[in-house]
N, C-alpha and C positions, 0 to 999 in steps of 0.2 A: 683245366686252364691254370697256367702259371705265369706270374708277372715278374719281369726283370726291370729294375730301376737303375738308370744311368744318369750321371751328372753330365750336362752339356755346357759348353762355353761359347755362347753366341757373340758375334761382334756387336758393336754399338748399333749398326744399321739393322742387323738381324734381330737384336733385342727390341728395337723400335717396331719392327714388323710383328714380333711376337706379342708385344703389348697392344698393338693395333688390332691384331686378330682377337685377342681376349676382349677388347672393348667392343668390337663388332658383334661378337657372339653374345656378349652381355646385353647390348642394346636389342638384339634380335630376341633374346629370351624374354626381356622385359616387355617388348612390344607384343610378342605373342601371348604373354600372360594377360596384358591389358585387353587384347582382342578377345580372349576367352571370357574374361570378366564381363566385357560389354555384351558379348553374345549371350551370356547367361541372363543378364538383365533384360535382354530383348526376347527371351523366351526360347532360345535354342542353344545348342552347344557346338563347339568346334573340335574336330579330331585332329590327330597328327597328320593324317593324309591330306585333309583339307588345307591345313596350314602349309604343308610342304608343297602342295600344288600352287598355292598363292606365292610361295617363295620363288618358284621357277619363273613366274611371270613378272617379277619385279626387276627393275634395272637401277640398282643402287651402286654408286661409285665405290662405296666402302665394301659392300658385299662382293663385288666383282674381284676384289683383291684377296678374297678368302676362298679356299677350296670348297666346292659345293657340298661335299659330304661332311665337312666340319660344321657348316651351317645347319645341315639336316640333323646332325648329332645334337646341336643345341636345342632344337625343337623336340627331339626324342627325350632329352633330359626333362623338359617341361612336361611332356606327356607322362613320363615315369613318375614325376612328382604328383601329378593329378591322380594317377592310379593308386599310388601309395596313400594319398589323402582319403580317397573314397574307401580304400581297404580299412584304414583306421576308423573311419566313420562306422562302417559295418561291424567292426569289432567293439564298438562303443568305448573307444579310448577317450579318456578325459580331455586330452589335448590332441585333436586330430591333426593339427598343423597344416593349415592351408598354405599353398606355395606363395613365397614372398618375392617381391621385387628385389633384385640383386644389386647392392652397391659395389663399388669397385673393389673393396677389400674382401668381398665374399664370392667373387668369381675369379678363380685362379687356375683354371685348366680348360683345355679343349682337346678333342680327340679326332683322329682319322680312323673311322670304323672299318674301312676295307682297303682303301688305296690312298695314294698321295704321299707315301713315305717309302723309303728304302734304306736299309743299312748297307754301307759299303762293304766290300769283301774283306778289307783289312780291319774293319770294325772301328776305324778311327773317326769316321764321320757318319752322320745320318742326313739323308736328303729329305727335306720337307717341302711339299708343293707350296708355291707362292712365297716361300721364305728363303730357301737356299740350303746349301750344305753347311751343317753346323758341326763343329768339333765336339767329339764325344769321348768320354773316359770309359773305355770298354773294360770294366773291372772283372767281368766273368762272361763266359760264352753263353749264347742263347741256346736254349734247349727246345726242340720241337719246331713247329711251324708258326711263324709270327702271324697273328690275326688282326690285332689293332695296335695303334700307337697313340698314347696320350702325352701331351706336353703340359707340365705342371710348373707353376711359379711358386716358389717357397720364399717369401719376403723378397730377397734380392738375388736369389739363385734359381737356376732352371734345371729341370730334369725331364727325361723322357721315360715313359713306362711302356714296355713292350709286352703285350699279353700273348702268350704262346699256348698252343694246343699240344699237350704231351700225353704220353701213354700212362694209364693207371697201373701202378705196381700192386700186385695182389698181396694179401695179408701173409706175412711170414711168421708162422708159429715157431716158437722156440725161445724167444726172448722172455725175460721175467715180466710178471705183472706187478704194477705199483699203484698204490692209492695215494692221492695228494690232497692234503688239507691246506687250503690257502688261508692266510691270516694277515694281521698287521704287525704283531710283534716279530714274527718271522714271516717272510713272504710265502713260504711253502714248507711243509713238513712231509717227507715221504715215508711210506710204510716200512722202508728198510732202515729207518733211523736217520736218514740224511736230513739236515736242516739247512734251508737256504735263507740267508739273511735278507731282510728288506732293505733295498738300496736307498729308499727315501730320497729320490732325485729332486723332488720339489723342495724339500727342506734344505738341501745343499745350496740351492740358488734363491731361496725365498727372500733373504735379506737384500740381495741385489735387485730382485724383481720388485720388491717394495719400494726401494729407492727410485728406480726408473719410473714406476707408476706414479709416485709422488711428484716427480719432475714433470710428468706428462699432464697431471691434473692442474699444474700451475701455468701451463702454456695457454695462450689465447686461441680459442677455437677458430679454425680456418687459416691459421698462420703457417708459414713455412717451418718455423721452429717446432710447432706442434706435430707436423707431419714427420719431421726428422726424429723427434722423440718417440713418436708412435712406432717408427721402424726399430728403434732401439729396444722398446718393450717387446716387440714381436720377435726380435732375435733372441732375447732371453727365454721367451716361451719356446722358441724353436730348439734352443740348446737343451732345455729340460726334456722336451718331447723326444729328442734324438737319443739322449742318454737313457731314458726309460725304454724306448723301443729297442735300442741296441742290446740292453741287458736282457729283455724278454726274448729277443730273437736268439741270442746265444743259449739261453736257458731252454727254450722250446726245442731248439735243434739238438741239444744234447739229450733231452728227454726221449725224443723219438729214436735216437741212435742207441740208447742203452736199454730201452724197455719196449716190449711188444704190445702190451695192453696198458694204457694209461687211464686211470679213473679219476674223474673230478666230481665235485658236488654240483648239482644243477641249481645254483644259487639264484635267488631273485635279487640281483644286484641293484636294479632300479628301485626296488622297495627299500633296500638297505641304505641307499643314498638319501632317503628322507630323514635319516638320523643326522641332524645338523652338527652334532658333536664329532661324528666320524666320517662325514661325507668327503671332506678334503683328503683324508688319509686313505679312504677306500678308492677314490679316484686316482690318487698317486700310485697306489699299488697296482692298479690296472689288472685285476683278476680276469675280467672278460677278455682283454687283449691277450693275456697269456693262454687262456683256453682256446681262443680262436686261432692263434698262431700255431699252437700244438695240433689242433685239428687239421689245419691246412697242410702242415708239414708231414703229418702222419700218413696222409693219402699218397704222398710220393716217397715214403720211406718204408712202406710195408708194415706200418704199425696201426694201432687202432685206439681211438679215444672214446671213452664211454662216460656218460653223465648219469649220476644216480641221485635218488631222492635224499636231500640233506637232513631229513627228519631224524632226530635222536642220534646222529653220528657222534656227537660229543658226549651225550649222556649214557649211551649204551656201553657196557663193558665188552671189550674185544675178546676177552677170554671166556667168560661164562654167558654173555648175552643179556645179563640183567641190567635194568635201568638204574643208574646212580645219578640222582639229581645234583647239579652243582651250578653255582653262579658263574657269570662270565669272569669274575675276578679270581676264581679258583683255577689255578694253572696246573694242578696235579690231579690225576684220576686215581682215587684210592677206593677200590672196590671192597665193601664190607662183607661180600658174599664169598668171594674166592681169594681175597687177600692180594690181588694184583695191584701194584703201584706203578703207574706210567705217567709220562708227561701227557697233559690233556690233548695237545694237538697230535701227538704220536698215536694215542688211543683212537682219535677220530680218523686218522689216515688209515689205520688198520681196518676199521669198520668200513671205510669207503672202499678199500681194496677188496674186502670180502663181498661187499654188496655189488661190485661191478664185475666180479669174477664169475665165470661159468661154473666153477666149482670152488667151494671155500678152501679147498686144499691148495689153491694157487698162492695164497698168502700164508700158508701154514709154516713155511720155513722162517719167514720173517718173525712171526709171533713166537715160535719156539725158541729162536735165537735170542730175541729180546727178553723173553721170560726167563731164560737161563742165566741172565746177567744179574749181578748184585743190584739191590734196590737203588742205591745211590747212582749207579751208572745208568739205570733205566730212566730215572727221573730227569737227570741232566740230558742224557740221550743225544747230545750234540756231537755229530761226527763231522770231520772235515769233508765237505761235499766234493765228489769227483766231477760234478756237473755245474757248479756255480762257485764264484770267488767267495772267499771267507770275509773279505773286507768290503764287499758291495761295489757299486759303480764309483768311478772316480769323478772328479769335478769336470774334467775335460770331456767334450763330446767326441773327440777324435782319439784321445788316449784312454783306452779301456783296460781293465785288469786282465792279466793272462788267465787262461782257462786250463 
């Protein structure tokens, strides 16, 4: 399954219908959640089928203005939330996360799961049932058979996401294997010596975000000025998110193009976020998003992503395999047993590469090449990356550095 996201430009009347559809789905979701809670207190439970059957017997003026499958999908979302809640309870998670009632700001999408939508032949418009033909920016052609259509509101902009069923490309052997050590000083260090700088997108806009949040806190709750200021804060967050996502999309795309087997550490990122000194920087780096994007794109690029145990990847010597203990502040790996001197992150990426390779010889060329360099060059080891910009992301969400 592959998703294609397009910007749409509804008229004022169409935007009003889109917002009305969101409101109707949200009310239905909240009513269905309340019914489930009341049924549980009464000693029984409600399933999706029972609630869907009740939906067909209702005659609501607002619901009649929304496609029937869109309403059914809202009930399916609630059913999925319940199933995830019970799954987390069985797994003894500390926070199972019972489904919550959705306020207006937390319900921003609805879906046509099977029918009720059609993309025009020229790709300039998309027809949505009960809403009309909406102008669409067809930035790239759709691949495969369209299965579902989701309409998403992003602050003051609208998008459609078309989920398509495509063929799986088999693994293409022949491209080199690479190990990647993610970090904060550098976003990633590759086992071939490439260093990808951390763009630090949050830091670039942090001053502006702080100013807008201070202005928001001074507004009277419930006032129109507060609502306007809340939108300004949301736009700053959106800009940061888009800059980060754009950078990671380009990086992951070039990774799957240049390498056949890509090896990451299977990090416990949720546990690492408990470190309050580094939580903000770890979230800004978005390691998990980078790994997820690379995994998804590898399936359609004939590449493979592997996750390995992160134990001792920074402490073990990539040349002799002996453990060399060092603190986090020590950025150079200096092995007293074989005399190898490497950048700490580069040494870790070589260990990751070997751990994820079917044969250790897959990373042998990188090791022999690096060990043949002078010590000063190995320690610095920063090369101009062919897959990432040397100066990181720019301030503008639309103007990104060339690759």
